[in-house]
VOBA-1610 file (N, C-alpha, C; in pm, whole numbers, padded with zeros to 5 digits, always signed):
BEGIN
Unk-01427+02539+00582Unk-01405+02445+00687Unk-01271+02367+00667Unk-01183+02353+00802Unk-01064+02272+00774Unk-01085+02152+00783Unk-01036+02063+00694Unk-01056+01904+00690Unk-00926+01841+00718Unk-00918+01723+00800Unk-00801+01643+00848Unk-00861+01518+00812Unk-00791+01464+00710Unk-00817+01315+00645Unk-00729+01226+00705Unk-00761+01126+00750Unk-00652+01023+00859Unk-00748+00889+00851Unk-00633+00788+00909Unk-00683+00689+00928Unk-00739+00661+01069Unk-00807+00588+01120Unk-00893+00592+01251Unk-00779+00568+01348Unk-00639+00509+01323Unk-00551+00492+01433Unk-00464+00610+01445Unk-00465+00697+01332Unk-00387+00812+01368Unk-00421+00939+01460Unk-00345+00887+01565Unk-00387+00986+01684Unk-00329+01123+01654Unk-00214+01144+01600Unk-00145+01260+01571Unk-00227+01365+01483Unk-00293+01301+01350Unk-00398+01382+01300Unk-00503+01438+01405Unk-00555+01332+01464Unk-00668+01395+01549Unk-00625+01465+01660Unk-00488+01454+01709Unk-00446+01597+01813Unk-00438+01707+01719Unk-00381+01720+01579Unk-00377+01857+01549Unk-00517+01914+01529Unk-00624+01817+01456Unk-00746+01870+01464Unk-00808+01939+01596Unk-00790+01854+01707Unk-00822+01932+01837Unk-00776+02054+01866Unk-00613+02083+01835Unk-00550+02184+01847Unk-00619+02295+01753Unk-00651+02261+01628Unk-00697+02360+01537Unk-00819+02415+01565Unk-00919+02325+01649Unk-01058+02376+01692Unk-01016+02447+01806Unk-00927+02441+01923Unk-00901+02523+01991Unk-00845+02679+01971Unk-00761+02669+01853Unk-00730+02783+01796Unk-00849+02891+01728Unk-00970+02792+01730Unk-01079+02873+01703Unk-01114+02846+01511Unk-01055+02763+01486Unk-01059+02707+01344Unk-01187+02618+01320Unk-01279+02625+01232Unk-01386+02509+01232Unk-01287+02386+01150Unk-01285+02288+01211Unk-01221+02209+01168Unk-01294+02040+01188Unk-01290+01960+01115Unk-01336+01831+01133Unk-01237+01725+01083Unk-01213+01607+01157Unk-01140+01492+01128Unk-01211+01404+01074Unk-01205+01354+00935Unk-01265+01236+00861Unk-01158+01122+00856Unk-01204+00987+00885Unk-01123+00889+00897Unk-01147+00827+00745Unk-01044+00732+00683Unk-01055+00651+00548Unk-01172+00561+00587Unk-01183+00525+00719Unk-01298+00427+00743Unk-01431+00466+00735Unk-01449+00613+00761Unk-01583+00674+00743Unk-01588+00719+00605Unk-01503+00747+00537Unk-01525+00773+00389Unk-01569+00647+00320Unk-01540+00521+00348Unk-01542+00409+00311Unk-01699+00374+00299Unk-01750+00427+00416Unk-01911+00416+00396Unk-01996+00508+00396Unk-01979+00621+00308Unk-02024+00704+00272Unk-02133+00698+00213Unk-02267+00761+00229Unk-02360+00733+00140Unk-02383+00787+00011Unk-02288+00877-00029Unk-02256+00914-00172Unk-02158+00990-00191Unk-02088+00968-00298Unk-01959+01028-00366Unk-02000+01068-00482Unk-02002+01191-00510Unk-02040+01269-00637Unk-01906+01361-00655Unk-01832+01312-00770Unk-01728+01352-00815Unk-01711+01351-00985Unk-01715+01509-01006Unk-01717+01531-01159Unk-01595+01608-01203Unk-01549+01583-01297Unk-01431+01660-01371Unk-01456+01739-01512Unk-01489+01841-01495Unk-01509+01926-01623Unk-01435+01915-01753Unk-01451+01966-01880Unk-01383+01975-01975Unk-01276+02048-01959Unk-01279+02170-01872Unk-01141+02247-01840Unk-01042+02176-01737Unk-01094+02065-01698Unk-01016+02013-01594Unk-01029+02054-01429Unk-01174+02136-01445Unk-01248+02173-01303Unk-01277+02070-01228Unk-01262+02041-01125Unk-01312+01948-01046Unk-01413+01954-00921Unk-01523+01887-00909Unk-01641+01936-00821Unk-01661+01824-00765Unk-01657+01801-00604Unk-01663+01668-00526Unk-01745+01726-00406Unk-01862+01608-00383Unk-01950+01629-00294Unk-01960+01488-00222Unk-01940+01470-00103Unk-01941+01342-00030Unk-02038+01355+00103Unk-02117+01250+00086Unk-02227+01264+00234Unk-02192+01146+00300Unk-02150+01182+00399Unk-02108+01080+00521Unk-02234+00985+00572Unk-02192+00876+00622Unk-02316+00805+00682Unk-02392+00890+00775Unk-02346+00959+00860Unk-02408+01051+00958Unk-02478+01189+00892Unk-02473+01175+00767Unk-02563+01308+00718Unk-02442+01408+00707Unk-02343+01431+00756Unk-02245+01537+00713Unk-02198+01534+00565Unk-02220+01634+00522Unk-02189+01671+00370Unk-02050+01760+00357Unk-01956+01699+00298Unk-01843+01759+00247Unk-01840+01790+00081Unk-01819+01916+00088Unk-01837+01994-00027Unk-01716+02078-00054Unk-01624+02020-00155Unk-01505+02060-00197Unk-01488+02206-00204Unk-01590+02297-00294Unk-01583+02419-00277Unk-01568+02499-00133Unk-01627+02416-00050Unk-01646+02516+00069Unk-01508+02487+00172Unk-01410+02395+00114Unk-01309+02355+00221Unk-01213+02475+00224Unk-01167+02507+00315Unk-01046+02614+00312Unk-00941+02561+00314Unk-00895+02408+00365Unk-00780+02363+00364Unk-00781+02226+00408Unk-00691+02145+00360Unk-00703+02010+00381Unk-00564+01967+00429Unk-00567+01882+00541Unk-00433+01815+00581Unk-00449+01648+00552Unk-00389+01606+00472Unk-00413+01498+00407Unk-00322+01372+00444Unk-00366+01290+00535Unk-00280+01176+00575Unk-00321+01057+00568Unk-00399+01056+00453Unk-00465+00925+00394Unk-00376+00815+00345Unk-00348+00701+00399Unk-00255+00596+00352Unk-00332+00506+00257Unk-00425+00472+00260Unk-00519+00388+00151Unk-00632+00445+00118Unk-00693+00394+00002Unk-00822+00447-00049Unk-00935+00404+00058Unk-01032+00467+00013Unk-01171+00430+00121Unk-01230+00311+00076Unk-01155+00197+00093Unk-01243+00080+00036Unk-01263-00028+00124Unk-01282+00004+00257Unk-01303-00111+00355Unk-01446-00160+00342Unk-01531-00079+00261Unk-01650-00159+00212Unk-01660-00269+00148Unk-01539-00276+00081Unk-01521-00408-00034Unk-01438-00497+00027Unk-01408-00500+00162Unk-01308-00595+00218Unk-01381-00750+00190Unk-01494-00788+00201Unk-01553-00908+00188Unk-01597-00920+00035Unk-01552-00849-00055Unk-01554-00895-00200Unk-01511-00996-00244Unk-01533-01043-00342Unk-01442-01148-00436Unk-01316-01074-00439Unk-01186-01145-00483Unk-01080-01084-00477Unk-01075-00978-00612Unk-01115-01021-00708Unk-01125-00944-00841Unk-01189-00824-00804Unk-01305-00809-00766Unk-01382-00685-00742Unk-01337-00620-00636Unk-01279-00663-00540Unk-01216-00588-00424Unk-01086-00537-00484Unk-01027-00587-00563Unk-00905-00513-00633Unk-00936-00396-00713Unk-01030-00450-00803Unk-01082-00323-00892Unk-01140-00223-00824Unk-01207-00244-00693Unk-01301-00100-00650Unk-01159-00042-00584Unk-01081-00112-00524Unk-00963-00051-00464Unk-00877+00033-00560Unk-00854-00002-00679Unk-00784+00076-00772Unk-00878+00185-00804Unk-01021+00165-00821Unk-01074+00281-00874Unk-01109+00376-00766Unk-01134+00356-00644Unk-01113+00434-00550Unk-00989+00515-00506Unk-00860+00448-00538Unk-00739+00503-00543Unk-00733+00611-00662Unk-00781+00609-00759Unk-00786+00698-00846Unk-00864+00835-00820Unk-00998+00794-00769Unk-01095+00899-00725Unk-01061+00979-00630Unk-00989+00925-00521Unk-00921+01002-00417Unk-00801+01069-00455Unk-00714+01017-00550Unk-00613+01125-00596Unk-00686+01240-00685Unk-00775+01195-00751Unk-00845+01321-00838Unk-00889+01421-00764Unk-00977+01366-00666Unk-01066+01465-00564Unk-00931+01547-00484Unk-00850+01499-00434Unk-00761+01589-00377Unk-00662+01680-00445Unk-00638+01620-00557Unk-00554+01705-00655Unk-00626+01835-00709Unk-00791+01799-00717Unk-00850+01906-00799Unk-00888+01992-00700Unk-00865+02002-00566Unk-00909+02076-00463Unk-00844+02229-00492Unk-00912+02326-00491Unk-00869+02470-00508Unk-00778+02519-00361Unk-00832+02481-00287Unk-00782+02502-00134Unk-00644+02457-00138Unk-00552+02520-00012Unk-00430+02452+00031Unk-00423+02331+00070Unk-00359+02222+00027Unk-00353+02068+00076Unk-00211+02071+00100Unk-00213+02002+00231Unk-00076+01934+00255Unk-00094+01813+00333Unk-00091+01671+00262Unk+00003+01682+00139Unk-00094+01632-00003Unk-00049+01689-00105Unk-00124+01651-00216Unk-00077+01493-00258Unk-00143+01420-00273Unk-00133+01277-00317Unk-00046+01258-00459Unk+00020+01155-00456Unk+00095+01126-00572Unk+00051+00983-00617Unk+00077+00960-00760Unk+00038+00811-00781Unk+00101+00723-00705Unk+00222+00729-00636Unk+00311+00652-00573Unk+00204+00635-00426Unk+00173+00729-00394Unk+00148+00739-00241Unk+00021+00832-00205Unk-00076+00780-00152Unk-00211+00886-00141Unk-00159+01000-00034Unk-00064+00965+00040Unk-00048+01052+00170Unk+00042+01190+00113Unk+00086+01152-00012Unk+00172+01281-00047Unk+00334+01210-00099Unk+00453+01309-00121Unk+00554+01278-00153Unk+00629+01152-00083Unk+00613+01030-00148Unk+00718+00926-00096Unk+00776+00854-00208Unk+00915+00895-00228Unk+00990+00857-00355Unk+01039+00703-00294Unk+01042+00646-00432Unk+01139+00519-00387Unk+01238+00529-00297Unk+01269+00439-00221Unk+01384+00479-00070Unk+01521+00494-00164Unk+01544+00420-00276Unk+01673+00441-00318Unk+01685+00590-00400Unk+01583+00596-00462Unk+01559+00772-00515Unk+01563+00880-00399Unk+01515+00848-00268Unk+01524+00934-00179Unk+01662+00960-00128Unk+01733+00821-00102Unk+01886+00795-00078Unk+01965+00888-00182Unk+01942+00874-00298Unk+02020+00943-00396Unk+02004+01110-00382Unk+01866+01129-00364Unk+01856+01290-00359Unk+01915+01350-00228Unk+01881+01264-00127Unk+01961+01309+00026Unk+02100+01316+00001Unk+02196+01235-00085Unk+02318+01252-00097Unk+02336+01369-00194Unk+02277+01415-00292Unk+02282+01493-00387Unk+02268+01634-00302Unk+02173+01640-00201Unk+02146+01748-00117Unk+02234+01785-00029Unk+02352+01703-00015Unk+02454+01725+00090Unk+02422+01671+00225Unk+02355+01599+00241Unk+02305+01524+00393Unk+02428+01392+00394Unk+02458+01377+00515Unk+02535+01251+00533Unk+02482+01122+00509Unk+02530+01053+00388Unk+02440+00910+00373Unk+02533+00821+00354Unk+02518+00710+00449Unk+02596+00587+00460Unk+02566+00473+00337Unk+02675+00446+00274Unk+02660+00333+00168Unk+02558+00235+00198Unk+02446+00217+00099Unk+02368+00116+00119Unk+02383-00017+00011Unk+02327-00122+00079Unk+02337-00260-00003Unk+02186-00285-00022Unk+02141-00336-00158Unk+02016-00413-00178Unk+02052-00556-00270Unk+01971-00647-00203Unk+01985-00770-00285Unk+01901-00876-00222Unk+01901-00978-00283Unk+01819-01091-00218Unk+01879-01132-00078Unk+02023-01108-00053Unk+02078-01149+00085Unk+02047-01066+00182Unk+02009-00949+00148Unk+01979-00830+00251Unk+01883-00870+00365Unk+01929-00841+00457Unk+01832-00879+00576Unk+01713-00762+00606Unk+01710-00688+00554Unk+01628-00574+00570Unk+01532-00546+00453Unk+01412-00475+00413Unk+01335-00458+00322Unk+01410-00306+00243Unk+01374-00298+00134Unk+01434-00175+00084Unk+01412-00050+00145Unk+01297-00025+00212Unk+01261+00073+00285Unk+01347+00111+00386Unk+01394+00011+00441Unk+01490+00034+00564Unk+01664+00019+00533Unk+01686+00049+00393Unk+01813+00038+00374Unk+01905+00166+00427Unk+01843+00275+00379Unk+01918+00389+00431Unk+01935+00381+00595Unk+01852+00327+00661Unk+01845+00317+00793Unk+01965+00207+00846Unk+01949+00124+00782Unk+02055+00004+00794Unk+02205+00011+00773Unk+02213+00115+00663Unk+02318+00162+00614Unk+02388+00254+00729Unk+02290+00350+00772Unk+02339+00457+00873Unk+02397+00366+00995Unk+02319+00295+01038Unk+02365+00207+01177Unk+02503+00144+01141Unk+02532+00078+01037Unk+02648+00031+01004Unk+02754+00111+01009Unk+02725+00229+00963Unk+02817+00346+00938Unk+02881+00412+01055Unk+02770+00440+01147Unk+02774+00536+01275Unk+02854+00483+01364Unk+02967+00540+01420Unk+03065+00496+01524Unk+03015+00538+01654Unk+02999+00452+01742Unk+02930+00459+01885Unk+02762+00468+01889Unk+02727+00480+01999Unk+02600+00505+02023Unk+02536+00607+01970Unk+02406+00557+01916Unk+02326+00672+01814Unk+02192+00672+01858Unk+02129+00772+01831Unk+01972+00794+01868Unk+01891+00833+01728Unk+01757+00770+01736Unk+01696+00807+01597Unk+01632+00944+01655Unk+01626+01029+01544Unk+01574+01145+01537Unk+01481+01185+01410Unk+01351+01241+01406Unk+01272+01257+01305Unk+01275+01434+01296Unk+01323+01480+01195Unk+01310+01642+01156Unk+01182+01666+01084Unk+01087+01766+01135Unk+00966+01807+01042Unk+01023+01929+00967Unk+00962+01919+00840Unk+00994+01994+00735Unk+00855+02045+00684Unk+00827+02160+00713Unk+00692+02205+00628Unk+00733+02333+00523Unk+00690+02282+00404Unk+00716+02401+00297Unk+00861+02439+00291Unk+00936+02346+00292Unk+01113+02375+00315Unk+01146+02450+00436Unk+01057+02451+00552Unk+01079+02521+00662Unk+01144+02417+00772Unk+01231+02404+00815Unk+01276+02294+00911Unk+01238+02364+01068Unk+01139+02294+01111Unk+01062+02331+01236Unk+01155+02326+01349Unk+01236+02222+01360Unk+01324+02166+01473Unk+01436+02278+01468Unk+01438+02355+01596Unk+01519+02455+01606Unk+01696+02417+01647Unk+01713+02289+01679Unk+01850+02260+01750Unk+01911+02169+01636Unk+01854+02168+01499Unk+01921+02114+01388Unk+02063+02188+01354Unk+02133+02100+01320Unk+02285+02187+01282Unk+02224+02259+01145Unk+02293+02372+01127Unk+02270+02458+01003Unk+02277+02403+00878Unk+02409+02299+00871Unk+02453+02251+00739Unk+02323+02130+00701Unk+02295+02053+00846Unk+02181+01951+00785Unk+02059+02010+00769Unk+01992+02132+00838Unk+01894+02188+00793Unk+01895+02234+00613Unk+02006+02312+00608Unk+02039+02326+00483Unk+02003+02227+00370Unk+02062+02104+00403Unk+02057+01991+00322Unk+01905+01940+00319Unk+01838+01926+00439Unk+01687+01901+00429Unk+01621+02007+00343Unk+01630+02116+00316Unk+01544+02223+00261Unk+01603+02164+00097Unk+01715+02158+00062Unk+01737+02118-00067Unk+01696+01970-00108Unk+01670+01890-00012Unk+01612+01749-00030Unk+01489+01770-00084Unk+01384+01866-00011Unk+01246+01867-00043Unk+01277+01938-00179Unk+01326+02036-00223Unk+01332+02088-00352Unk+01355+01971-00472Unk+01476+01882-00456Unk+01486+01806-00534Unk+01396+01693-00576Unk+01320+01672-00480Unk+01201+01587-00465Unk+01049+01609-00514Unk+01080+01751-00532Unk+00935+01820-00577Unk+00832+01843-00477Unk+00902+01860-00364Unk+00807+01894-00223Unk+00817+02013-00167Unk+00827+02093-00236Unk+00850+02239-00160Unk+00734+02293-00104Unk+00603+02221-00147Unk+00487+02259-00034Unk+00431+02119+00017Unk+00511+02059+00127Unk+00473+01950+00177Unk+00510+01957+00327Unk+00453+01854+00395Unk+00496+01842+00541Unk+00561+01710+00541Unk+00686+01701+00554Unk+00784+01580+00547Unk+00837+01550+00690Unk+00879+01426+00721Unk+00953+01373+00828Unk+01090+01337+00759Unk+01208+01393+00803Unk+01310+01332+00760Unk+01373+01271+00877Unk+01417+01132+00833Unk+01481+01072+00973Unk+01608+01057+00942Unk+01657+01070+01082Unk+01828+01086+01100Unk+01866+00959+01220Unk+01982+00936+01228Unk+02048+00855+01321Unk+02158+00947+01348Unk+02143+00985+01492Unk+02249+01094+01533Unk+02358+01035+01623Unk+02458+01070+01615Unk+02550+01009+01700Unk+02691+01123+01735Unk+02673+01203+01840Unk+02762+01319+01853Unk+02724+01421+01761Unk+02834+01468+01660Unk+02784+01567+01572Unk+02773+01520+01452Unk+02738+01409+01437Unk+02702+01359+01287Unk+02555+01302+01276Unk+02495+01344+01187Unk+02376+01326+01144Unk+02354+01241+01010Unk+02319+01123+01045Unk+02326+01013+00929Unk+02192+01021+00882Unk+02163+01029+00751Unk+02023+01012+00671Unk+01981+00877+00683Unk+01865+00882+00722Unk+01802+00725+00747Unk+01671+00710+00672Unk+01629+00816+00609Unk+01493+00801+00527Unk+01402+00893+00565Unk+01285+00907+00472Unk+01195+01003+00513Unk+01030+00933+00493Unk+00966+01033+00556Unk+00819+00967+00549Unk+00726+01098+00509Unk+00604+01078+00445Unk+00488+01181+00419Unk+00410+01179+00519Unk+00444+01063+00648Unk+00339+01080+00757Unk+00401+01090+00884Unk+00484+01202+00887Unk+00555+01231+01020Unk+00472+01239+01125Unk+00544+01239+01264Unk+00499+01246+01394Unk+00463+01380+01401Unk+00326+01408+01430Unk+00314+01578+01441Unk+00317+01630+01594Unk+00293+01553+01699Unk+00296+01587+01857Unk+00432+01658+01870Unk+00551+01597+01839Unk+00667+01670+01859Unk+00698+01785+01818Unk+00593+01844+01723Unk+00620+01990+01643Unk+00568+02084+01744Unk+00464+02023+01836Unk+00434+02152+01928Unk+00355+02264+01884Unk+00344+02380+01960Unk+00266+02479+01896Unk+00340+02534+01785Unk+00460+02513+01741Unk+00510+02590+01633Unk+00460+02504+01515Unk+00443+02371+01497Unk+00390+02317+01400Unk+00248+02373+01384Unk+00173+02348+01492Unk+00020+02408+01481Unk+00017+02517+01420Unk+00118+02628+01472Unk+00088+02753+01391Unk+00132+02753+01261Unk+00259+02697+01235Unk+00286+02696+01068Unk+00202+02609+00988Unk+00155+02518+01035Unk+00045+02429+00947Unk-00079+02517+00916Unk-00153+02551+01033Unk-00235+02666+01013Unk-00218+02744+00931Unk-00114+02846+00929Unk-00103+02935+00828Unk-00059+02870+00670Unk-00027+02755+00672Unk-00034+02690+00543Unk-00137+02661+00476Unk-00240+02635+00548Unk-00368+02556+00522Unk-00459+02686+00515Unk-00414+02833+00545Unk-00519+02920+00488Unk-00465+03019+00385Unk-00356+02988+00320Unk-00264+03057+00222Unk-00360+03083+00127
//
């Protein structure tokens, strides 16, 4: 079975799950909220590092890690909603434990997973914004100077976007480029920019991941404006569905 993990408001993930079902795949979309109220979590790590996980959901559906054929992971937070009204210390402890559990569960699956969680982000590769900017610069993408400090009016995550806006001449439009397993899925991206995106994913250790690379585009200039492990999926259309289904069957 193909499993799509997402939050309740992630309509793009649910769109992909429907498309996978129409393509003849046995596919289920399970939300973080649903996982939060599961009847049972059975997670075992063997002495050789082998991982076995079984989750029984509230509706009786059982997710057996060994029976999964592929996982699209878009989990933003640990499944800790059931602890929302607990005392702060208990709630924080439970959230930390559930974060570690989710990371161990998904990292230990033998089937293909896009995206595998990292200690920084359960949804996959999500480097510090300054690290991402430096890697994009090293990859040859056009990067505007950025400024960070107590007087900057934007959060650090928007530094590359703010820098690109300041450097761009004339009107610009926002554009997110989808990259799956180092393949740029947008066909109208300039070759030099597409090559830079591929180099960037390699520098970030994200050669097997689905990322969205954000740009501000003005004329022939493509300014790097950030990246996300939770890109918009619908814009990828049939090509994204086809490539992602292939990646999750490898």
